[in-house]
C-alpha positions as CSV (number, residue, x, y, z in Angstrom):
1,X,17.4,-15.8,-1.3
2,X,20.5,-14.0,0.1
3,X,21.0,-10.5,1.7
4,X,23.5,-9.1,-0.5
5,X,20.8,-9.7,-3.9
6,X,18.0,-8.4,-1.9
7,X,19.6,-5.3,-0.6
8,X,20.3,-4.2,-4.3
9,X,20.7,-0.1,-4.9
10,X,20.2,-0.8,-8.5
11,X,17.9,2.1,-9.5
12,X,14.5,1.0,-11.9
13,X,15.5,1.9,-15.5
14,X,19.2,1.7,-14.7
15,X,21.7,-0.6,-16.0
16,X,24.3,0.4,-13.4
17,X,25.2,-1.9,-10.3
18,X,25.6,0.3,-7.3
19,X,27.6,-0.7,-4.1
20,X,27.0,0.1,-0.7
21,X,30.1,0.6,-0.3
22,X,30.6,3.5,-2.4
23,X,27.4,5.4,-1.4
24,X,27.2,9.0,0.4
25,X,26.3,8.2,3.9
26,X,24.9,11.6,3.7
27,X,22.5,10.9,0.7
28,X,22.2,7.3,0.9
29,X,19.8,5.6,-2.1
30,X,17.4,4.2,0.0
31,X,16.7,7.3,1.8
32,X,16.6,9.3,-1.7
33,X,13.6,6.7,-2.2
34,X,11.9,8.4,0.3
35,X,12.4,11.5,-0.8
36,X,11.0,11.0,-4.4
37,X,8.1,9.4,-3.0
38,X,7.1,12.1,-0.7
39,X,7.4,14.6,-3.9
40,X,5.4,12.6,-6.3
41,X,1.5,14.0,-6.9
42,X,0.5,10.4,-6.3
43,X,1.3,10.8,-3.0
44,X,0.3,14.0,-2.5
45,X,-3.1,13.2,-3.6
46,X,-3.3,10.9,-0.5
47,X,-4.0,13.8,1.9
48,X,-7.8,13.8,0.5
49,X,-8.3,10.0,0.3
50,X,-10.2,7.8,2.4
51,X,-8.5,5.8,5.3
52,X,-11.6,4.6,6.9
53,X,-13.9,7.6,6.9
54,X,-14.8,9.5,3.9
55,X,-15.3,13.1,3.3
56,X,-14.3,13.4,7.5
57,X,-13.9,17.4,8.6
58,X,-12.5,16.0,11.9
59,X,-9.1,17.2,12.3
60,X,-8.1,14.0,14.2
61,X,-9.8,11.4,11.6
62,X,-7.0,10.0,9.4
63,X,-6.4,10.2,5.8
64,X,-4.3,7.9,3.3
65,X,-1.5,10.4,3.8
66,X,-1.3,10.1,7.6
67,X,-1.7,6.7,7.7
68,X,1.1,6.5,5.3
69,X,3.2,8.9,7.0
70,X,2.4,6.8,10.6
71,X,3.2,3.4,9.0
72,X,6.6,4.8,7.4
73,X,7.6,5.7,11.0
74,X,6.7,2.6,12.4
75,X,8.4,0.8,9.3
76,X,11.7,2.5,10.0
77,X,11.9,1.3,13.4
78,X,11.0,-2.1,12.4
79,X,13.9,-2.4,9.7
80,X,16.5,-0.6,12.3
81,X,15.9,-3.2,14.9
82,X,15.4,-6.0,12.5
83,X,18.6,-4.7,10.5
84,X,21.1,-4.9,13.5
85,X,20.2,-8.5,14.1
86,X,20.7,-9.3,10.3
87,X,24.3,-7.8,10.5
88,X,24.9,-9.4,13.2
89,X,24.0,-12.7,11.8
90,X,25.7,-12.1,8.6
91,X,28.7,-9.9,9.6
92,X,30.0,-9.9,6.0
93,X,27.4,-7.2,5.1
94,X,28.5,-4.8,7.3
95,X,32.4,-5.5,7.4
96,X,32.9,-6.1,3.5
97,X,29.9,-4.7,1.6
98,X,29.3,-1.3,4.1
99,X,25.5,-2.1,5.0
100,X,24.3,-0.4,8.3
101,X,21.4,-1.0,10.4
102,X,19.4,2.2,9.0
103,X,19.6,0.9,5.7
104,X,17.3,-1.6,6.3
105,X,15.3,0.8,8.0
106,X,15.3,3.3,5.1
107,X,14.1,0.5,2.7
108,X,11.5,-0.5,4.9
109,X,10.2,3.0,5.7
110,X,10.2,4.3,1.5
111,X,8.5,0.9,1.3
112,X,5.8,1.7,3.7
113,X,5.4,5.1,3.0
114,X,4.2,3.9,-0.5
115,X,2.1,1.0,0.4
116,X,-0.8,2.6,-0.2
117,X,-0.2,4.8,-3.1
118,X,-2.2,3.3,-5.7
119,X,-5.5,2.8,-3.7
120,X,-8.5,4.4,-5.2
121,X,-10.7,7.3,-4.1
122,X,-13.2,5.5,-1.0
123,X,-11.2,3.1,0.0
124,X,-12.1,-0.3,-0.6
125,X,-15.3,1.0,-1.7
126,X,-13.6,2.3,-4.6
127,X,-11.9,-1.1,-5.5
128,X,-15.3,-2.8,-5.3
129,X,-16.8,-0.6,-7.7
130,X,-14.1,-0.7,-10.5
131,X,-14.4,-4.8,-10.3
132,X,-18.0,-4.7,-10.2
133,X,-18.1,-2.1,-13.3
134,X,-16.0,-4.7,-15.1
135,X,-17.4,-7.9,-14.0
136,X,-21.3,-7.2,-13.8
137,X,-21.5,-3.7,-14.9
138,X,-21.3,-2.1,-18.7
139,X,-17.4,-2.9,-18.6
140,X,-18.6,-6.4,-19.0
141,X,-18.8,-5.7,-22.5
142,X,-14.6,-6.1,-23.1
143,X,-14.9,-9.6,-21.9
144,X,-14.4,-11.2,-25.4
145,X,-12.1,-8.4,-26.6
146,X,-9.2,-8.7,-23.7
147,X,-7.1,-11.8,-22.8
148,X,-8.1,-13.7,-19.6
149,X,-5.0,-12.0,-17.5
150,X,-6.0,-8.6,-19.0
151,X,-9.9,-8.8,-18.1
152,X,-9.0,-9.9,-14.5
153,X,-6.8,-7.1,-13.9
154,X,-9.7,-4.8,-14.6
155,X,-12.6,-7.1,-12.7
156,X,-10.2,-7.3,-9.7
157,X,-8.3,-4.0,-9.5
158,X,-5.8,-3.8,-6.8
159,X,-4.4,-1.1,-5.7
160,X,-1.3,-3.0,-4.8
161,X,-0.9,-3.7,-8.5
162,X,-1.7,0.2,-9.4
163,X,0.8,0.9,-7.0
164,X,3.7,-0.6,-8.6
165,X,2.6,0.6,-12.1
166,X,2.8,4.6,-10.4
167,X,6.0,3.5,-9.0
168,X,7.6,2.2,-12.0
169,X,5.9,3.2,-15.1
170,X,8.2,5.3,-17.9
171,X,7.5,8.3,-19.4
172,X,9.0,9.9,-22.3
173,X,12.2,11.1,-21.2
174,X,11.9,9.4,-17.6
175,X,12.9,6.3,-17.9
176,X,11.9,3.6,-14.7
177,X,9.3,6.4,-13.3
178,X,10.3,7.5,-10.0
179,X,13.5,5.4,-10.1
180,X,13.4,3.9,-6.9
181,X,15.9,0.7,-5.9
182,X,15.2,-2.4,-6.2
183,X,15.3,-3.1,-2.7
184,X,12.8,-0.7,-1.6
185,X,10.6,-1.7,-4.8
186,X,10.5,-5.2,-4.0
187,X,10.2,-4.7,-0.3
188,X,6.5,-2.4,-1.4
189,X,5.3,-5.9,-3.1
190,X,3.2,-7.6,-0.8
191,X,1.8,-10.3,-3.5
192,X,4.4,-11.1,-5.8
193,X,2.1,-12.7,-8.8
194,X,-0.5,-11.8,-11.5
195,X,-4.2,-11.6,-11.2
196,X,-4.5,-15.1,-12.6
197,X,-4.0,-17.8,-11.5
198,X,-6.3,-17.4,-8.7
199,X,-4.7,-19.8,-6.1
200,X,-6.0,-19.1,-2.7
201,X,-3.5,-20.7,-0.6
202,X,-2.3,-20.5,3.3
203,X,0.4,-18.3,2.2
204,X,-0.2,-14.6,2.7
205,X,1.5,-13.9,-0.4
206,X,-1.0,-15.3,-2.6
207,X,-3.6,-13.2,-0.8
208,X,-3.9,-10.6,-3.8
209,X,-1.8,-10.0,-6.6
210,X,1.0,-7.3,-7.4
211,X,1.3,-6.2,-10.9
212,X,-0.9,-5.7,-13.9
213,X,-0.1,-7.2,-16.9
214,X,1.4,-4.0,-18.4
215,X,4.0,-4.1,-16.0
216,X,5.2,-7.7,-16.5
217,X,8.2,-7.0,-17.8
218,X,9.5,-4.4,-15.0
219,X,8.0,-7.0,-12.4
220,X,10.2,-9.8,-14.2
221,X,13.2,-7.6,-14.2
222,X,12.6,-6.6,-10.4
223,X,12.4,-10.3,-9.3
224,X,15.5,-11.4,-11.3
225,X,17.6,-8.6,-10.1
226,X,16.8,-9.4,-6.4
227,X,16.7,-13.3,-7.0
228,X,13.4,-14.0,-6.0
229,X,12.7,-16.8,-8.1
230,X,12.3,-20.5,-6.9
231,X,11.7,-22.4,-10.1
232,X,8.3,-21.2,-11.0
233,X,7.7,-19.5,-7.9
234,X,8.2,-15.8,-7.1
235,X,9.2,-15.4,-3.8
236,X,8.1,-12.5,-1.2
237,X,10.8,-10.2,-0.4
238,X,11.6,-10.7,3.5
239,X,11.0,-6.7,4.1
240,X,7.8,-6.9,2.9
241,X,7.1,-8.6,6.1
242,X,7.8,-5.6,7.9
243,X,6.2,-3.4,5.8
244,X,3.0,-5.2,6.1
245,X,3.5,-5.4,10.3
246,X,3.9,-2.2,9.8
247,X,0.7,-1.4,8.1
248,X,-1.2,-3.7,10.4
249,X,0.3,-2.3,13.8
250,X,-0.9,1.2,12.6
251,X,-4.4,0.5,11.3
252,X,-5.0,-1.8,14.3
253,X,-4.2,1.0,16.7
254,X,-5.2,4.0,14.8
255,X,-8.3,3.1,13.4
256,X,-9.6,2.1,17.0
257,X,-8.2,5.5,18.2
258,X,-10.5,7.3,15.5
259,X,-13.3,5.8,16.6
260,X,-12.7,6.6,20.5
261,X,-12.0,10.2,19.0
262,X,-15.3,10.4,16.7
263,X,-17.5,9.1,19.9
264,X,-18.4,5.9,18.3
265,X,-16.2,3.7,20.7
266,X,-16.7,4.6,24.3
267,X,-13.2,5.5,26.1
268,X,-14.2,3.1,29.3
269,X,-14.5,0.3,26.9
270,X,-11.7,1.3,24.5
271,X,-9.3,1.8,27.2
272,X,-10.4,-2.0,28.8
273,X,-9.0,-3.5,25.4
274,X,-5.8,-1.0,25.0
275,X,-5.0,-2.2,29.0
276,X,-5.5,-5.8,27.8
277,X,-2.9,-5.1,25.3
278,X,-0.3,-3.3,26.7
279,X,-0.9,-4.3,30.9
280,X,2.6,-6.2,30.6
281,X,4.4,-2.3,29.4
282,X,2.1,-0.2,31.5
283,X,3.4,2.2,34.2
284,X,0.4,2.7,36.2
285,X,1.5,5.3,38.3
286,X,2.3,7.6,35.1
287,X,-0.9,6.4,33.7
288,X,-3.0,7.4,37.2
289,X,-1.7,10.8,36.6
290,X,-3.1,11.5,33.2
291,X,-6.3,13.1,33.8
292,X,-7.2,14.1,30.0
293,X,-8.5,11.6,27.9
294,X,-6.1,12.7,24.6
295,X,-3.1,12.1,26.8
296,X,-4.4,8.6,28.2
297,X,-5.1,7.6,24.5
298,X,-1.7,8.6,23.4
299,X,0.4,7.2,26.2
300,X,-1.9,4.0,25.5
301,X,-0.9,4.2,21.6
302,X,2.7,4.8,22.1
303,X,3.4,1.5,24.3
304,X,0.9,-0.6,22.5
305,X,2.7,0.5,19.1
306,X,6.4,-0.2,20.6
307,X,4.8,-3.4,22.5
308,X,3.7,-4.9,18.9
309,X,7.1,-3.3,17.5
310,X,9.1,-5.6,19.8
311,X,6.8,-8.7,19.3
312,X,7.1,-8.4,15.6
313,X,10.8,-8.1,15.6
314,X,11.0,-11.4,17.6
315,X,9.1,-13.3,15.2
316,X,10.8,-11.8,12.7
317,X,14.3,-13.0,13.6
318,X,13.2,-16.3,15.3
319,X,11.8,-17.1,11.5
320,X,14.4,-15.4,9.3
321,X,15.6,-18.6,7.6
322,X,12.3,-19.5,6.6
323,X,11.8,-16.3,5.7
324,X,14.6,-16.3,3.2
325,X,13.8,-19.9,2.0
326,X,10.2,-18.8,1.3
327,X,8.4,-21.2,3.6
328,X,7.2,-18.5,6.3
329,X,3.5,-18.5,5.2
330,X,1.7,-16.0,7.9
331,X,2.3,-12.1,8.4
332,X,3.8,-11.8,11.5
333,X,1.2,-10.2,13.6
334,X,-0.3,-13.7,12.7
335,X,2.1,-15.1,14.9
336,X,2.2,-12.6,17.4
337,X,1.6,-13.0,21.5
338,X,-0.8,-10.4,20.9
339,X,-3.1,-11.9,18.3
340,X,-5.8,-12.5,20.2
341,X,-5.8,-8.6,21.9
342,X,-5.3,-7.3,18.0
343,X,-8.3,-9.5,17.3
344,X,-10.5,-8.3,19.9
345,X,-9.6,-4.4,18.7
346,X,-10.1,-5.2,15.2
347,X,-13.3,-7.1,15.9
348,X,-14.6,-3.8,17.7
349,X,-13.5,-1.3,14.8
350,X,-15.3,-3.5,12.4
351,X,-18.7,-3.1,14.2
352,X,-18.3,0.3,15.7
353,X,-16.1,1.8,12.8
354,X,-16.1,-0.1,9.3
355,X,-19.6,-0.7,9.8
356,X,-21.0,2.7,10.9
357,X,-24.1,4.1,9.6
358,X,-21.9,7.3,8.4
359,X,-19.3,5.3,7.0
360,X,-21.6,3.2,4.7
361,X,-23.5,5.9,3.5
362,X,-20.5,8.1,2.8
363,X,-19.2,4.7,0.6
364,X,-22.5,4.3,-1.2
365,X,-21.9,8.2,-2.5
366,X,-18.3,7.3,-3.3
367,X,-19.0,3.9,-5.1
368,X,-21.7,5.9,-7.4
369,X,-19.0,8.7,-8.3
370,X,-17.0,6.0,-9.3
371,X,-19.5,4.3,-11.4
372,X,-20.2,7.7,-13.0
373,X,-16.6,8.1,-13.8
374,X,-15.9,4.8,-15.1
375,X,-19.0,5.2,-17.4
376,X,-17.7,8.3,-18.9
377,X,-13.6,8.0,-19.1
378,X,-13.4,4.2,-19.9
379,X,-16.1,4.5,-22.9
380,X,-14.0,7.4,-24.0
381,X,-10.8,5.8,-23.9
382,X,-12.4,2.8,-25.7
383,X,-13.8,5.0,-28.7
384,X,-10.6,7.1,-28.3
385,X,-8.3,3.9,-29.1
386,X,-10.9,2.9,-32.5
387,X,-10.4,6.5,-33.3
388,X,-13.7,7.2,-33.0
389,X,-14.5,9.5,-30.1
390,X,-17.8,11.4,-29.9
391,X,-17.9,14.9,-29.4
392,X,-18.9,14.2,-25.7
393,X,-15.9,11.9,-25.6
394,X,-13.7,14.8,-26.6
395,X,-14.9,16.9,-23.9
396,X,-14.3,14.2,-21.4
397,X,-10.9,13.5,-22.6
398,X,-10.2,17.5,-22.1
399,X,-10.4,16.8,-18.7
400,X,-7.4,14.7,-18.4
401,X,-4.4,16.5,-16.8
402,X,-1.5,17.2,-19.1
403,X,1.4,14.7,-18.3
404,X,-1.4,11.6,-17.5
405,X,-0.7,8.3,-19.7
406,X,-4.3,7.5,-21.3
407,X,-4.3,6.4,-24.7
408,X,-2.6,3.4,-24.6
409,X,-0.9,0.8,-27.6
410,X,-3.7,-1.8,-27.2
411,X,-7.3,-1.5,-26.0
412,X,-6.2,-3.4,-22.5
413,X,-3.6,-0.5,-21.9
414,X,-6.1,2.5,-23.0
415,X,-8.9,0.5,-20.6
416,X,-6.5,0.2,-17.7
417,X,-4.9,3.7,-18.3
418,X,-8.6,5.4,-17.7
419,X,-9.3,3.3,-14.8
420,X,-5.9,4.0,-13.0
421,X,-6.3,7.8,-13.8
422,X,-9.8,7.4,-11.8
423,X,-8.0,5.7,-9.4
424,X,-5.4,8.5,-9.0
425,X,-8.3,11.0,-8.1
426,X,-8.7,12.3,-4.7
427,X,-12.0,11.7,-2.6
428,X,-13.1,15.1,-3.5
429,X,-11.9,15.8,-7.0
430,X,-13.5,12.3,-7.7
431,X,-16.8,13.5,-6.3
432,X,-16.6,16.7,-8.1
433,X,-15.8,15.6,-11.4
434,X,-18.7,12.5,-10.9
435,X,-20.9,15.6,-10.1
436,X,-20.4,18.0,-13.0
437,X,-20.7,15.0,-15.2
438,X,-24.1,13.6,-14.0
439,X,-25.5,17.1,-14.0
440,X,-24.6,17.3,-17.9
């Protein structure tokens, strides 16, 4: 890999090569990526999608939207700091080609902003219910009508792959979807592989998959543009490590903070864990003056995030050569000097927040709602593809908004499109439609 290829400004759907030196610094292409994501319908729906706690009416509990915004802020900082180090190491990128540290920040911020854009309603419970429907439920009847790869896309439905679909899928008159830059799309893809073969390795890029078969052409074109190919192996874009670190930092600290604010984690217990993480950077005199819990938490959160940012940058810059070679196999926080403290905080969040009875009960509601929707929309899509829709199917199909891709050119595309439509719904909308369907 080389940074000149990795920083490609070519927009998805374009054939024109764009040079950094020709860019308007007041309207940089990478910053346009951020704006396009913000104004997309898919991003807007994140305001009512679960981060951890479904259907929460509490103001301070995070949704996918607030989480994504916070991850983008942390990603921007990571990118800018790393960008300065990269440009110092490869000065021709700045002197001859015109790249600046803020370019790296803009790419990482945009990719971070979009990192959850393909996630279905109700968090990971939504993904599990989709997978179960096709693998064990009524959707398994399509097993012998699809290729192994196509069927695996559905059985192991992946929000990351759906995100790539949302960002790149063309519509009539709109080639290239959101038409983001190749660099931003590359940084977005955490897992540069298809759903098959399933090959669990020690490398973080093999943990899941990153594109559906419906977007294989777009994926291959992107890999070629960014020179992310090594023989038969697809490599990870280096800035993806920063996007991943931004997400890891935010969910570690913020989910923990949500648990404290909800009263599920006692403040005294929680502060001990946070102070453990930030003790090297804590201004004890300043902290002693903070009398209110929200102010104490905000202060510790800020120090914790900054400490993890600085350490992630250290790991990234020390291993930049291996990252470019594709041989660095761990997430940055896995190599952090704070790894033990981070794991302690996550363990508490799992027990006190993720497995809290209130969360589990609402996940069950979400699981059932997704299953109801799949039963209705997937089979309506199937019979519509076969040109045999029932009167009920037509009513179900009338609920699909204008401009949504639904009926495909193949059975696989029709099944995938109907599933992705359900994945696009907010928690509230999914629950509303499911209730209306089940009451008929």
